N, C-alpha and C positions, 0 to 999 in steps of 0.2 A: 428870378433871373435864370436863364439857361446859359451856362458857360459855353464858350467856344471850345473846339477840339484842340488841346495843347499839342497834339502830334502833327497838326497841319499848319501851314503858313497862314498868317493873317493878311488879308488884302484890304487896303484902304480904298473904298470905292470912289472917293473923291479924287484921290491921287491917280487911280487907274484911269478915270475918265479924262483927267487933264492930260495925262501922258500918252494914252492909247486910243481914246475916242469912244464914241457910242457903240460901235459895232463890237468891239472887244468886250464891253460890258454886257451886251446882249448875248454874245457867245458864252460868256461866263455863266449867265443865268440859264441858258439852254443846257449847260452841262449838268444842271440839277433836274432837268426834265421840264423846265418852265420856258415856254415860248412866249415872249412878251410882244404885245401888239406895238406897231411902230409908233403910234401916237402916245402910248403909255411910256415907251422908251424915252421919247423926247421930254415928257413931263418928269420922269425920274431923274433925268440929267439936270433939269432945272432945280429940282429939289436938292440934289447933291451939291450943286454949285452955290445955291442960296443959303442952305442950312435951315430953311423954313420947314415947318411941319407940312405933311402931305395928306390932304383929305381926299379919299377915294370913295366914291359912291357908285352903286350899281346893284343889279339884281343878285339875289343869293345864288351861290354856286357858280359864279362867273370867274373866280380865280383871284379875288382881292387878297384874301389871307395868304393864299399860295404864293403870290408875288412877294409879299413882305417876307415870308419865311424862306423863299428861294434866295433873296438877296442876302439874308443872314447866313444861309448855308453856303452859298457860292463864295462869299468873302470870309467865311469862318469868323463871324463876329458874335460877341455876346448879345443875347436877345432878352429884352424885358417884355413881358406880356401882361396887358391889363384887359380883362374881360368886362365889357360894358354890361351892366345890369343894375337893376334897382337895388338900393341899399348900400352902394359904395360910399365910403366915408373918407374923411381926411386921412385917416390911418392907412387905408388901402392905396391912396393916390400920392400923398405927399409925405407926411411924417406923423410920428407920435413920440411921446417921451416914455421911457421905461420907468414908470412910477415906482415900482417895487425896488428896483435897483437904486433909484435916487434916494428913496427913504433910507435904505440900508447905508448908503454913502454918508448921508447927513448924520445918522446915529453913530457910525464908526468915527467920523471926523470929530464929533463932539466928545466922544469917549476918549479920544486921543489928545484932547486939550484944545481943539479949535473952538473959536467962538461960534455961536449959533448962526449969526448972520453970515459969517465967513463960510461956514459949512454949507449953508443954503445956496450961497453964490456959486459954490463949486459943483453943484449938481447940474447946472445948465451947460454941459459940455458935450462934445461929439460922442463921447463914450456912452452916453445915455440916450442918444437920439436914434430912433428906429425909422428908417426911410421906407416910404411906399414905392411902388414900381416906377412911377413917373419920375419922381425926384431922384431915385437911385440911379436911373439911366443917365441923368445929367451929371450927377456926382462922378459916376464911372467915366464919363466923357472927359471930366476935368482931371482925372487921376491916371488914366491909361492912354496908351497910344492907339489902341483899337477903337474904332468908331462903333459905339453900341447902337442897336436898333430897338426902338420902343414901338411896339404894336399895340394900339388901342382898338380892340376888335368890337364890332357892333356898337360903335360909339353913339349911335342914335338912341341907345337904351339908357344912357347915363342921364342923371338929373341936371337941371340948370345949375344947381348948387355945385356939382362936380365940375361942370364947364367953367364956372366962375373961378373955382380954385386953380384951374390950369391956365388961366389967361396970362397971368404974370410970367409963369414959367415958360410958356410957349413964345411970349413976346420978347423976353429979356434973357432967357437961358438960366435963370436962377430964381429961387423963391426965398422970400424973407421969412425967417422963423423968429417969433418974439423971444427975447432973452438970449438968443444965440447969434443971429445974423443971417447972412445969405449963404445958400448952398446951391451949387450949380457951376456953370461955366459961362463967363461973359463973352469969350471969344466965339463969335458966331460960326467961324470956320471949323470949330471943334464940337459944335452941338451934335447930339445924337441924331440919327435919322429917325424922325418921328412919323409914323404912318397911322392915320386915323381911318378906320374902315366903317362904312355905314351902308345899310340896305335902304336907308331913307324911308323907313316905315313907321317907327315909333313916334319920334318927334323931330321937328326941324331944328337943326343946330342954330345957335344964336348968330347974329351978324358979327358981334365982336370975335367969336371963335372963328367963323369963316374968314374974317379979314386977316387973321394971323396965319392962314394956311395957303398953300398952293392947291388948286382944285383940279380933280380929274373925275370924269365919269367913265367907268369901265363897262362898255357894252358887251353883250354876248359876242363871242368870236364869230366872224364870218365862216361859212362852211369850209372854205379853203384853209383858213387858219385853224379850224377845229381838227382837220385832218392832220396837220403838222403837229398840233398839240397832242393828239391821241398817239401818234407815232412816237413822239418824244417821251411821253409818260409810260407807254407800253411798247418798247422797241421789239419785244419778242413776238408781238402779234403778227400773224400771217397777213399777207396782202389781201387775200380773199376775205378774211375775217374783218380786217380794218375797213375795207370798202363796204361790206354789208352793214357794218356797225354804223357808219356814217349815214347810209340810206335809211336804216332802221330809226335812228334818232330823229332825222328830219321827217320821216313818216309819222312818228308819234307826235311830234310838235305840231304837225299840220292837221291832226285829227280833231274834228269838232267834239265838243263835250269834255275835253281834257283841260281842267282848270289850272292845275299846277304843272306847267310844261317842264319836262326834264331839261336841266341845264348841263353845263360842261362837267360839273361835279358828278352827275349821274352817268354821263358818258364814260368818264374815266373809271368810275367804280365798276360799271358793268363790264367794260372791256378788260379791266384787270382781273375780274372774277373769271371771265371766260378763258383768258389765256392761262391763268393759274390752274384751271381745270383741264388744260390741254386741248381746248377747242381750236380747230383751224378753220372751221366753217360755222355758219349760223343758220339753224333751221327754226321752223316755227315751234317745234317741240322745245328747243333750247330757250327760245324767247318766253314761252309759257312758264318754264321753270324759273325764269329770272325776272318775272314781272315786279317783284318786290324792289328791284333797282329802279324801275321806271315810274311807278305810281307812288303818289304821296298822300292820296285821299281815297276813301272807300269808293266814291262814285267814279273817280278816275280809273281805279282798278277794274271796276265793273265794265266801264266803257272800253277799256283796253281789251279785255277778254272778248267782248262782242265784236271788236274790230280786227281781230288777229288775222283773219283771211285777207282783209284789205291791206294790212301792214305787210303781210308776206308778199303780196304782189308788188307793192312799192319797193320793198327791200331787194327783190330779185330783178327788178326792172333795170335794163342796161342804162348806164349813165356815163357818157363819154367824158363829161367834165370831171367827175370824180376820178375816173381812170387816168385822166391826164395829170391830176394832182398826185396820184400815187406814182405815176411814172417819174415825175419831178423828184419825189422823195427818194426813189431808187437811184436816180442819177446822182443826186447829192451824196448818197451813201457810198457810191462807188468812187 
């Protein structure tokens, strides 16, 4: 669990949406540097109003995790994070018992005169229960006014067994623990904001899991959206650098022989690196120095090096459309 900042106010995104509307929520997210696509904003609002988990699928590097983290940051909410991977167990996701502490409890109780059966019955209490990330998020929702956010990243990597473990929790808001009872929150309006993220590459999530979620596909941003996102994430970037950066990325994406096309993540990383190095312009020499940001495979790297002259021409070619988008950003800033 990542605690919220105690020095900042906590914002309930559901209450904010009801009282102020979608645009205020979008503006709040943009304050963290995240520019949400219009369709995704509509879907987020449905998720907040319904309390249902949100399954977001899309290509890697498109901003899925960044959206979930931006919501937590913008509203200053506690965040629970579950990394999808092989080998996750009941302990990681839902709960386990502290066996050593239970054994000590029973021994101490018997030593102090309690009967053995009475002592054994006393070990099945909340004191000895260790909660995994998912169930802890629901318990926090039941106990605090802040709306927790549960991020299940790369959810397509979890096993079917883990999916099955979460079905009851996502459908009812609580999980039943043998010998103890239910833990969670039955009031759906108080459920945590659950966001399941998937690249849809490892395995297809089950129909029962999908039926419990609202679904979104997050496509790569359109070029105009990418300009806005890059400016929001790297506000110190010069207009010249930003314009050339957009043309560079589009040129690389259109090159034949590039298997793993650079996504939004690569665009942001490269632009951040250039601005941190004090670059106001982008030359072919700078591109060559930063190819590690653009290539993800050996053959892609070789093909990029062979195509640098072509990339340079495309990067420096006039583009009235991009210039118009940059004008819009400057007008908004004023």
